[in-house]
NUDOPA-834978 format. One record per residue (C-alpha): x, y, z; residue in three letters. Coordinates in steps of 0.05 Angstrom, whole numbers, plus 32768, in hexadecimal, padded with zeros to 4 digits. Example, Ala and Ser with C-alpha at 12.3 -4.5 7.8 and 13.67 -1.06 7.14 Angstrom:
residues 2
80F67FA6809CALA81117FEB808FSER
end
This chain:
residues 610
7967791A7DD1MET794D79097E1CILE799178E17E22ASN79C279167E0CARG79F479327E41ASP7A09796C7E09ASP79D1798F7DFEPHE79B379C77E29HIS796679CF7E19PRO793B7A0C7E1FGLU78F47A0B7E3CPRO78C47A147E0CALA789E7A3D7E35SER78D27A777E1FLYS78B67A797DE2PHE78677A647DE4ALA78667A9E7E1AASP787A7AD27DE8ARG78637AB97DA5VAL78137AB07D97ARG78047A727D78GLY783B7A4F7D99LEU78327A127DD2THR785679E57DF1THR784E79997DF0LEU7853798F7E39LYS780A79807E55ASN77FF79557E90ALA7826791F7E92SER77F478E17E8DHIS782878A87E8EPHE784978C67EC4ALA780778C37EEFASP77FB787C7ED1LEU7842786B7EEDLEU7832788F7F32SER77F5785C7F3BARG781B78207F27MET785578307F5DGLU781C78397F8EGLU77FE77F97F6EALA784377D57F80LYS784277EC7FC7GLN780577E57FD6THR77E677A77FB0CYS782177857FA8GLY782577907F5BPHE786177737F38LYS7885778D7EFCTYR78BF776B7EDBGLU78F077847EA2GLU78C977927E61ALA78CF77BD7E25ALA78A277F67E19PRO786677F47DE6ALA7840781F7DC0PHE7800782B7DE5MET77DA78677DECSER77D178807E32ILE777B78687E34ALA779178267E29GLU77CE781C7E59ALA779F783B7E90ASP776178127E7CGLN778A77CD7E81ALA77AA77E27EC1PHE776777F67EE3LEU774B77B47ECCGLU777977967EF4VAL777C77C57F28ALA773877CB7F36ASP772F777A7F47GLN776A77797F76VAL775377B97F9ATHR770D77917FA6LYS772977547FBEILE775C77837FEFASN7717779E8006MET76FC7761801ALEU773B774C8039LYS7737778B8066LYS76F4777C8079ASP770677378092LEU7749775180B3GLU7716778680DAGLU76E2775080EDMET771B77278104ILE77377755812DGLU76F47764814DGLU76EB7724815CASN7731771C817CGLU771B775481A4LEU76E0773D81C1THR76F676F981CDILE7729771B81F7LYS76F2773A821DGLN76C376FD8221LEU770576D38240THR76FF76E68283PRO76B376CA8285MET76C2768F8261ALA76B37660829CASN766F767482ABASP763F7651828DASP7603766E82AFALA760A76B0828BMET75E276B7824AASP75EE76F8821APHE75AF76F081F9ASP758D76F58245ASN75AE772E825EILE75BA775D822DPHE757377568210THR75527766825BSER752077A3824ELYS751A77B1829CTYR756B77B482B0LEU75A977CB829CGLU75EA77A78298VAL762B77BD8298ARG7667778E828FTYR76B777AB8298GLY76F377AB82C7GLN770477CB8303MET774077CC8334PRO774177918364VAL774877B98398HIS770F77E9838DASN76DE77A78390VAL76D977A783E1ASP76C477F483DCLYS767C77DD83BELEU766977C98404SER766578148412PHE7625781683DFTYR760077DD83FAASP75C6780D8401ASN75CA781883AFGLN75A477E38387ILE75CD77BE8357PHE75E977778357LEU762F77708348PHE7656772D8333LYS76A0771E8326SER76B876EE82F0PHE770676F682F3TYR773B770D831CLYS778577168319ASP77B077388342ALA779977828327HIS7758777F82FDTHR77177764830FCYS76EB774D82CFTYR769A775982EDCYS7658777382D3PHE762777918305TYR75DB779B82F8VAL75A677D48304THR756477F182F7THR755E782282BEHIS7549785B82F4GLU758C7841831FLYS75BA783A82E5ALA75D7788682E4PRO75DE78888330GLU75FE78418330VAL7627784D82EDASP7641788B8318ASN765A78688355ILE767C78318330PHE769878678302SER76BA787F8347SER76DD78378359LEU7700783D830APHE76D2780F82E8PHE76DB780C8298GLU76A477EF827AARG76AE77BF823EILE767B77B9820CHIS7661777981F4ILE7655777E81A6PRO760B776D8193ASP7620772F8164TYR7633770681A8VAL760276D281BAHIS75F9769A81EBGLY7629768A8227THR766E76AA8228PRO769076658211LYS7661765B81DALYS766D76A881C2ALA76BA769981C3ILE76B1765B8198GLU7684767D8165SER76B376BB815DLEU76F476878155GLN76CE7663811AGLU76B776A58102GLU770176B98108ILE771F767680E7ASP76F1767B80ACLEU770676C380A0ALA775076AE809DARG774076778069LYS771F76AB8041ASN775776DC8046ILE778576A58029ASP775776957FF4LYS774E76E27FDCTYR77A076EB7FE4GLU77A376AA7FBCLYS777876C67F7CHIS779477107F89LYS77DE76F07F7AGLN77C276C77F3EGLN779F77057F22LEU77E0772A7F24ILE780D76EF7F0BGLU77D876E67ED5SER77E777347EC3HIS782D773A7ED0GLN7846773D7E8BGLU780E77777E73GLU781977967EB4LEU786877967EA6SER786177B47E64VAL782F77E77E74ILE786677FC7EACTYR78A377FE7E79ALA7876782A7E4FTHR785F785E7E87CYS78A178637E98LYS78C078707E56ASP7885789F7E40ARG789178C47E8AALA78D278CE7E7BSER78C778EE7E37THR788A79127E4ESER78B9793B7E81GLU78E4794C7E3CALA78AB79627E1BGLU78A879A77E36LYS78DB79BA7E0FPHE78BB79AF7DD5VAL789879F37DB2VAL786079DC7D7DVAL784A7A0B7D4DPHE781379ED7D1FGLY782379A77D09ASN787179B27D1BMET789A79B27D56ALA78DF79C87D6EALA791379BB7DA1ILE793D79FB7DB0TYR798279F37DDEGLY79C87A017DD7PHE7A0679D17DC8CYS7A4E79D47DB6GLU7A5D79D87D69LYS7A7579977D63LYS7A36797D7D83VAL7A09799E7D58ALA7A2979857D20LYS7A2679437D3DLEU79DC79537D4ALEU79D179627D06THR79F179207CE5ASN79CC78F07D19GLU798479187D05LEU799479197CBCALA797278D07CADGLY792D78EA7CD1TYR78FA79007CA3GLU78E079477CAALYS791079527CE2VAL794A79907CD9THR797A79A77CFDVAL797F79FA7D02ASN79C87A0F7D21ILE79C97A597D38LYS7A027A897D57PRO79FB7A7E7DA6ALA79DE7AC87DA7MET79B67ABD7D66GLY79717AC37D91ASP796B7AFD7DC1SER79357ADA7DE8ARG79607AA97E00LEU79A47AAC7E2FTHR79D87A7E7E18PRO79EC7A4E7E4FPRO7A437A477E6ATHR7A607A077E66LEU7A9F7A087E87LEU7ADA79E87E73LYS7B1E79EA7E9DASN7B5F79C27E99ASN7B6D798F7ECDTRP7B8E79BA7EF6PHE7B5A79ED7EFASER7B1E79C27EF7LYS7B1179BE7F45PRO7B147A037F4DPHE7AD27A097F28ARG7AB379FA7F6CLEU7AC37A3E7F85PHE7AB17A637F43VAL7A6A7A407F3FGLU7A6A7A587F8EMET7A647A9D7F76TYR7A3C7A937F38GLY7A4A7A787EECVAL7A657AA57EBBPRO7A337AB47E88SER7A417AA07E41TYR7A637AEB7E28THR7A947AEE7E6FASP7AD77AD47E78PHE7ADE7A967EA1ASP7B0E7A9E7EDBPRO7B0C7A597EF5THR7B557A507ED8ASN7B657A987EFBPHE7B4C7A847F40VAL7B6F7A377F37ALA7BB37A647F36ILE7BAB7AA17F67THR7B8B7A717F98TYR7BBF7A437F99THR7BF07A727F97LEU7BD07A9D7FD3LEU7BC27A5A7FF4PHE7C0D7A427FF1GLY7C2A7A808005ILE7BFC7A8A8045MET7C027A42805BPHE7C487A378045GLY7C6479F0805FASP7C7D79B7804AVAL7C687986807DGLY7C21799F8085GLN7C1D79AF8037GLY7C277962802FLEU7BF379468060VAL7BBC797D8045LEU7BCF795D7FFBALA7BCC79188010ILE7B8C79228037VAL7B6F794B7FFAGLY7B84790A7FCEPHE7B6178D88001LEU7B2679057FFFPHE7B21790B7FADALA7B2B78C57FA4LYS7B0578A47FDELEU7ACB78CB7FE5LYS7AC878F67F9FGLY7AC979387FCDILE7AD8796D7F9CLYS7AFB799A7FCCLEU7B30795F7FDFGLY7B43796A7F91GLU7B5379B97FA3VAL7B77799E7FE1GLY7BA679737FB1MET7BBC79A97F8FARG7BBF79EC7FCBILE7BE979AC7FF0GLY7C1B79B17FBELEU7C1F79FB7FBBSER7C2979F88003SER7C5D79CA7FFEILE7C8879F97FC8ILE7C7D7A377FFAPHE7C8F7A0E8032GLY7CD779FB8012PHE7CD97A4D800APHE7CD37A558049PHE7CF67A218066GLY7CBA7A058094SER7CAD79BD809FVAL7C7679AF80D1PHE7C8479EF80E8GLY7CD279E280F2ASN7D077A1280D3GLU7D3E79ED80E2GLU7D3579B380BBVAL7D4479CB8077LEU7D8579FE8087THR7DAB79D38054PHE7D857A00801FMET7D7B7A58801CPRO7D337A69803AHIS7D077AA1804CPHE7CFE7AA3809CVAL7CC07ACB80A1PRO7CCB7ADB80E4MET7D0C7AFB80E3GLU7CFF7B4280ECSER7D277B5C80ADLYS7CF77B2D8087ASN7CB67B47809ETHR7CB07B878076MET7CC47B688031PRO7C8E7B2C8040LEU7C5A7B61804CLEU7C727B8A8010GLU7C767B487FE0ALA7C2B7B3E7FFCALA7C167B897FE8ILE7C367B7B7FA3GLY7C157B327F99ILE7BCD7B5D7FA1GLY7BE27B977F72VAL7BF07B6C7F41VAL7BB77B3A7F50LEU7B877B7F7F49ILE7BA47BA17F0AILE7B9B7B507EE5ILE7B4D7B547F02SER7B467B9E7EE5MET7B647B8B7EA0MET7B3A7B4E7E9APHE7AFE7B7E7EADASN7B177BAA7E75THR7B167B777E47TYR7AD77B5D7E52LEU7AB27B9C7E4DASN7AE07BA77E03LEU7AC47B6B7DF2LYS7A7C7B7B7DFFLYS7A8B7BBF7DEALYS7A737BE17E28HIS7A917C1F7E18TRP7A847C447E52GLY7A9B7C0C7E82GLU7AE17C037E5APHE7AEC7C487E5EPHE7AD77C6A7E9EPHE7ACE7C2F7ED2SER7AF57C247F0DGLN7B067BE87EF5ASN7B157BFC7EACGLY7B437C2B7E86VAL7B3D7C667EB8SER7B407C327EF6GLY7B797C167EDCLEU7BA37C507EC3SER7B907C6E7F09PHE7BA47C3A7F35TYR7BE47C1D7F0AILE7BFE7C707F0ASER7BE87C757F5CILE7C177C367F63ILE7C537C557F36ILE7C4E7C8F7F61LEU7C547C707F9DALA7C8D7C447F8BLEU7CB27C7B7F75ASN7CA67CA27FB8SER7CB37C657FE1LEU7CEF7C427FC0MET7D147C887FA7GLY7D0B7C6A7F54LEU7D167CB67F4DGLN7CE77CAD7F03LEU7CD67CE97EDCPRO7C8E7CE97EF9LEU7C7B7D3C7EEEGLY7C3F7D557EEALEU7C267D407EA4PRO7C307CF27EBFPHE7C037D097EF9ILE7BD17D2D7ED3LEU7BCA7CFE7E94ILE7BCE7CB77EC1PHE7BB17CD07F07THR7B817D0D7F01ILE7B637D057EC7LEU7B4E7CB67ECEPRO7B317CC77F17ILE7B057D057EF4LEU7AF67CCC7EC3LEU7ADE7C9C7EF3ILE7AB97CD57F14PHE7A927CE67ED7LEU7A867C9D7EBFLYS7A367CA07EC5GLU7A2B7CDF7E94PRO7A667CCB7E6DLEU7A437C897E5DSER79F77CAA7E53ARG7A207CDD7E22LYS7A3B7C9D7E04ILE79FC7C797E00GLU79DE7CC37DE4GLY79BD7CD07E23PHE79B27D117E4FLYS79F37D127E7AMET79D27D327EBDPHE79887D207EB6PRO797E7D297EFFGLU79AC7D697F07GLY79F77D727F0EPHE79F27D867F5AGLY79CB7D3E7F61SER7A067D1A7F32PHE7A397D457F58PHE7A297D297FA5THR7A187CE97F90GLU7A5A7CE27F69GLY7A7F7CFE7F9DPHE7A777CC97FCEPHE7A7B7C947F9CGLU7AC57CAA7F84LEU7AD97CAC7FD5PHE7AC07C677FD9ASP7AE47C4D7F93ILE7B207C717FACVAL7B1D7C507FF8LEU7B157C057FCFTHR7B4D7C127FADPHE7B6F7C197FF0ILE7B4D7BEA8013THR7B567BAF7FDEASN7B9B7BB87FD3THR7BAA7BBA801FMET7B7D7B7B8024SER7BBB7B4F8009PHE7BE17B618046LEU7BC07B228065ARG7BE87AF58035VAL7C247B08805BGLY7C007B10809BGLY7BED7AC48096PHE7C387AB5808BVAL7C497AD380C9LEU7C0F7AB380F4SER7C237A7280D4HIS7C687A7680F6ALA7C587A95812FGLY7C257A5A8140MET7C537A2B8136MET7C8D7A49815DLEU7C527A4A8197VAL7C4C79FD8185VAL7C9379EA818CTYR7C9D7A1781C6THR7C5D79F081EFLEU7C8179AD81D0ALA7CCC79B881EAASN7CAC79D08230LYS7C8F7983823AMET7CCC79598221GLY7CCD79108217GLY7C8F78EE81FCPRO7C6079318207GLY7C8B795681DATYR7C7B7929819BTRP7C2F792781B1ILE7C31797281B8THR7C4F7978817BLEU7C25794A814EVAL7BE479728174ILE7BFA79B48162GLY7C0B79A38121ASN7BC679898117ILE7BA979C48136PHE7BCF79FD810AVAL7BBC79CF80CBMET7B6C79CF80DEVAL7B627A1780F6LEU7B977A3780C7GLU7B827A0D808EGLY7B3C7A218093MET7B467A6D80A0ILE7B777A698062VAL7B4B7A53803BGLY7B177A7B8047ILE7B417AB88047GLN7B5C7AAE8002VAL7B147AA37FE6LEU7B017AE88004ARG7B467B017FDBLEU7B227AE07FA2GLU7ADF7AF67FA4PHE7AE57B397FC0TYR7B247B557FA6GLU7B227B357F6DMET7AE27B257F4DPHE7ABB7B577F63SER7AEE7B887F2CARG7ADC7B587EF4TYR7AAC7B217F03TYR7A667B1F7F04GLU7A4D7ACF7EFEGLY7A067AD77EEAASN7A047AA57EBDGLY79DD7A687EA8ILE7A007A247EB4PRO79F879F67E76PHE79D079BC7E8BTHR79C579867E59SER797C79697E52ILE799979217E71LYS79A779437EB5ASP796B79737EB3ILE793D79347EAFLEU795A790B7EDBLYS795A79407F15LYS
end
């Protein structure tokens, strides 16, 4: 089960927390803990693991076998560490003794065992040595062993009584004391030789211990490799135990999959004793929320990125990916209509998708092709509207075309808003949300009101002289707006509750302002689509500026300005248009029919991989 990419498991805690007697199989993963310690041993102790097949063993057996080897290796490492620390201390002491190595008259046993004198060994700046003459009246003996250009290695001797005062004098001359360890004996030369012998012996012992450790690890390598493979196998399985519900001596895994996968699972598990598969409808358990597995065709699939950005549709909702793919491609193509720039966008999108695996590149391929199509409609090739003069096209910058362009943009908006409201009406009918279906601003009442207003506006502005009298206005305009106003009390009435639980006055005040906001939203949502026509004019205007500047430059400057100008327009306008179309999708359309509160389908394989 853990390797299936077509089964969405449900956590056992959803059942164990609600039903007494049920538990979850998930406990602290001892194998995962042992695996972590073995990984650490691999880094710190040099353990090596080869490819091996997992074996059937208990955690106690695996842990004991690992500890037997790990404890011995740890002891060896501790011995090595002690020897390495000793070597480091001896090397530092040798460095300190080297400046006085040629003084055979000095004997540390005699100097540092004196009962009446205090001896201080250290270093001080060379230029401060002469300043000692200022303190001839003080009781101390000074001797220099070694000098270089900057430092003098020396020692001074004084009495117990005068030691604090003399120490203060030397401190003012930047004397830095070097402590000679107690284990240093004899002359400096003999002490250095003795310390070096200890270092050589310690290094031999380190090599011996290291060799013994490697032999120990190699002799147990096969056993450790099996334990490591078993831990990896059991650790991955233990992560899946949180999906297992235990009741008595039985266990179960709950989850979701497609019908064909359920039949396949039934056949696969039929050969196991005491294993049964119970298939229920997706909504058969009220404790669980079915996940949503999005499936789209080759054209729409890249646009799933935008849908998931807003939220995954719930299991009973409508998947808007196909609708988004069509409308986004259409609107972007209109707003960025240019044959040359669309071709560049499609090529760049193709390269990003194929070479980098970027999903947005696949979107770029589709909207680039749409831009090419509308580029022919507008007669624009890299902003040049004189290349395609051999075929009829719509020139946005001509004064006679401005109003038709903006009217067409509003028309597109009206159609898309009506479609969005129809989606919402269908979904509420499917869910049997009768209040939302009949009285919502995005239901039957809202649809009737909006369409009637559009028809009345068209009849008045275009002089259609349709027989739209008072009955039409009362039935399709006034009555729907009144039902929208009374949506909450009427919905409560359908559900069997009191219509005005807080009184009619409170409802009227709140409902009036909500109704005003609804009517205003209809107007602003519709007018928002003016940006579709606005960006057509903006694109033509920006390219007109580019060609004006290029013509002024002349010569090579013409082509340089043209290339830079096109790149600037493509990048700037491309990003802005992409964002604006996404805004239309989210605010003007999604807000009317889409909630995006679903749970994405995640296979058990993907969950464990994460």
